[in-house]
N, C-alpha and C positions, 0 to 999 in steps of 0.2 A: 599443790603446795610447792613453794619455792625451795630449792635445795639450799641447805644452810650455808654451804661453801659459796654459792652464788650471792647470797645475801651478804656474806662476809666480804667478798670482793667488791660488791657494790658500795658497801660502807667504807672500805679501805679507799676506794677511788674518791668518794665524796669527802673523806677526811683530807685528801690531797687537793681538794678544790675542783675535782672533775665530776660534773653532774652526769652520771651514767644511767641509762635506762637498763631494764632487765636484759634486753637483747645483747647489749655490749658486755655486761657482766658475765652473761652465759658464754659468749664467744671467748672471752679471756679465760674463764675457768676451764673450758674444754680444751683450748690450746695448751694450757699448762698441764692439764691432766693427761692428755693424749700425747704430749710432746711434739706437737705439730706447729709449724709456722702459722701465724695469723696474717692473712692478706686483708688489708683494710683499704677500701676504695671509697671514693666520694668526691664531691666538689672541693676545690681549694678553700682552705680556711674554715673547715668544719670541725677540726680537732683530731685529725688522724694521727699526726705525729705526737700529739699530747698523750695519747693512749700509752705509748712506750715510755714516756717520761714519768707518768704517774705510776705505771706498773713498776718501774725501777725503784721509785720512792716507796711505794707500798710494800714491795718485797725486800726492801732494805738491801738492794744490790746495786751494782754499777750499770750505767747505761753506756753502751758502745754504739756509736752512730756511724753508719756508712752512707754518706750523701752521694747519691748517684747523679751522673751527668753524662752527656754524650761524649764518647771516647774513653770512658772509664774502662780499664782493663784489669786483668787478674793480678798483675804485678802491683799496681797501685792499691788494690784492695787487700792484698795478702801481706807482702813484706818487701823491704828493700835492704840492701847491705849498706851499712854506715861507712861510706867510702872515705870520708874525712878521718874517721877514727882508725880505719884500716891503714891509711897512708901514714898517720901519725905513729901508729904502732910499728910499722915497718921502718920508719925513720929512726925510731928509738932502738930498734933491733939491728941496725946496720952493722955494727961492729961486734955483735955477739957471735958465739960459736954455734948457735942453733942452725940446723939444716933448713934448706928451703921448704922441704916437706913439713917440717915442724911449724915453721912460720905460717905456711899456708893453712895448715890444720887449725891454727889458732885464730887467724883473721876470718876464717869461714866457720866460726862457731857461734853459738847463741848470743854471747855478750856483744857481738858486732852486728846483730840482727835488729833492724828497725821493724817492729811489728805494726802492721796496718790493721784496720778494724777487724777483718775476718780472722786473722791469726791471733789478734788480741782476745777475741771472743773464745776461740778454741782453747787457748792456753790460760784463760783466766782462773784465778784461785777459787772462785765460786761461780755458779751459773749466773751470768749477766743477762741483761735484756739487750739483745742485738737489734737495733733499729736499722733496717735497710730502707732508706727514705727515697721516695719518688723513683722506684725501680723502672717505671715507664720511660724515664729520661735516658736510661742506659741502652746500649745496643743489644740486639738479640743474642749475639755471641757471648756477651757477659752474662746474660740471663741463663744461658745454657750452662756456663761454668758454675754459676751460683747454685743451680739445681743440683749439680754433682756434689758440691760442698755440703748442701743441706741434706743430701742423702747419706753421705759417708761420715761426715764430721771428722775428717782427717785431711791433712795437707802434706804434700811431699815437697821438701826443700832439698834439691839435689845434693848440696854440699853437706847436709846434716842427716837427712833421711825423712821418714814419715813421722809426722807429729799428729797424735790423736787427741781428741778433745778429752780433757779431764772432767769437765762438767758440760752437759749439753745446754747451750744457751736457750733462753726464751726468745723467740724470733718474732718480730713484728715487721711486716713489709707493707709499705704504703704506695699507692698509685693514684695519680690524678687522671689516668686514662688518656694521656696524650697519645699513646699507642696501646694496642691490645697486647696483654701479656699472653704467653703461650699456654695452651691447655695442659701441658706437662707440669708447668709450675703451679697452675691453679689446682690440679689434682693433688699436688703435694701439700697444699695448705688448707686450713679452714678459712672460710670467707665471711667478711663483715662489710656491709655497705653502710656508710654514715651519710645521711642526708642533712640538709639544712634543718635546724631544730624547729620544733613547734614554738608558738608564742610563749606557752607556759614554760617550756624547758629553757628557752632563751632568756626569759625573765629571771628564772632561778639561777642561771649561769651569771648573769649580770649582777644580781644581788650578791653572789658569792665572790666574784672576781673584782668587783668595784665597790667595796664597802664605803659607806658615806654618801652614796648617791641618793638624791631625793627619790622617794617611791614613785611619785607622779612622773618625774623625768624618766626613770627607769622604764616605766610602763610605756610612755610615749616613744622612747627610743626603740624598744622592741617592736611595738606596733608599726612604727615607721618602716623598720627593716623588713618586717613580714610583708608589708604592702609593696615595697620596692622590689622584692624578689619575684613578684608576680608580673612585673613590667618587662618590656623588651629592652634589655641592656646588653652591652658588649661584654661586660664582666660583672657578674652578680656578686655583691659583697657577701662575705661569710661571717661567721661568728667572731672571727679575729677582728674584722672591721667594726663590728658592733662594740666589742670591748674597747678598742682604740677610741671610738667615738665617745663612749660613755666616760672613759678616763679623760678625754680632752674637754668635755663639757663640765666635768667635775673640776678640772684645773681652771676653767674659766668662770667657775662659781655660778653656773646656770642652774635654775631649778625647774625650768620648763622649756619646751620647744617653741620657737617663733621663727618667722621667715628669715629675719636678719641673722639669727644665730646659725640656722641651718646653712644659709648661703656662705657664711664665713668659714664653715667647717666642712664643706663638701669634699675638700681634698683629703680628709681623713677617711671618708667612706668610699669614694670613687677614685680609681687610678687611671681612668681613661677620660680625656677631655670631653669626648662625645657624650659619655654617660652623664657627667656632671652638668653639661650644657642642657641636655634633654630634660633632666630632672628640674633644673632651675627654671627653664622656660615653659615646660609643658605640664609637669606633674606636681611641683612643689605646692602651689596654691590649692589644687583639689585635694591633695593628701592632707594638708593641714586643716582644711574645711571638714573633711570626713572625721578626722580625729577630734576636732572641736565638737562636732555634732554628737559623736559617740560619748564624749566626756560630759557634755551638758545634758544629754538625754538620759544619762544613767544607764546606758546600754552595756551589754556584756562584752568585756575585753577577752575574746577567745580566738583560737586558731581559725575556726570556721567563719566567724564574722569578718576577721581581717582578710582571710583568703577571698571572701566574697567581694570585699571592697577592692582588693588588688585586681581581681579578675574583671571587675566592672570598669576600673580605670584603664586597664590594659586593653580591654575590648573597645572602649571609647576612643583611645588613641589610634588603634588599628583601623577603625571605621573612618576616622577623619583623614588618615593618610592613604586610604584606599587599598590597604593590604589585607 
């Protein structure tokens, strides 16, 4: 029997347009219930970041995002002093009788503090959703610092003192696994892996996110993407590319896939010239033929059938290239 809270969370996510299976809803529920960060990993473009966004909407709270990158340090993630405002204040106070100590105490007080994402989350008036996005892009030193913040939920500003969290944030950490995160961080989190969606789930997502799309075209798009992901590509397209492609074809008033339409819109799906060229020259014709056969024969449009087609085409390509 499914826990009623898990059902509620799944329904809340679907109301926000996020098609979540029971595993995702369970992970979110447990992260909230246990007060633990949720580490979400998976290929790019499968909806990891979207989890935090819909969580914030569903919980009716704010989303605070820390975008990680190489070279990110504690200062940038925590706070900075508003130097321009400090200088302006000192200029205005030049001819007053206030002592240097009094002026210094004023300019190094909270009104002159620029709060960056981590400090914003700690001092928020209600528990926000803190999204730490693509942590794998940051250095290991920053990861160690972040682990300390997640453990204590307090930050020391030398000029002010220790600032403790008024409300513990809901934390979502995402990673594309460009580097391996530390075991210490992993032990601190609950873990969720999001893979490319099945045909059935991808079709449900397209129906939800791109209303007005012809049913036949929606089915063809999702089937095409399922097959493509079984081939040998430099960059496998995710659900984000599926949605972009569906929206592009809707804007072009298409109601089905044909070779000319696909060739014209390959740049929406593929972001590497080599991938687009391979699909155009080697796989486009066979994929369309397989979809036509499936459609005319009244066959089953399912994950297993499309996976078999993709595996067959991929194996055929490998054998012809001698790999």
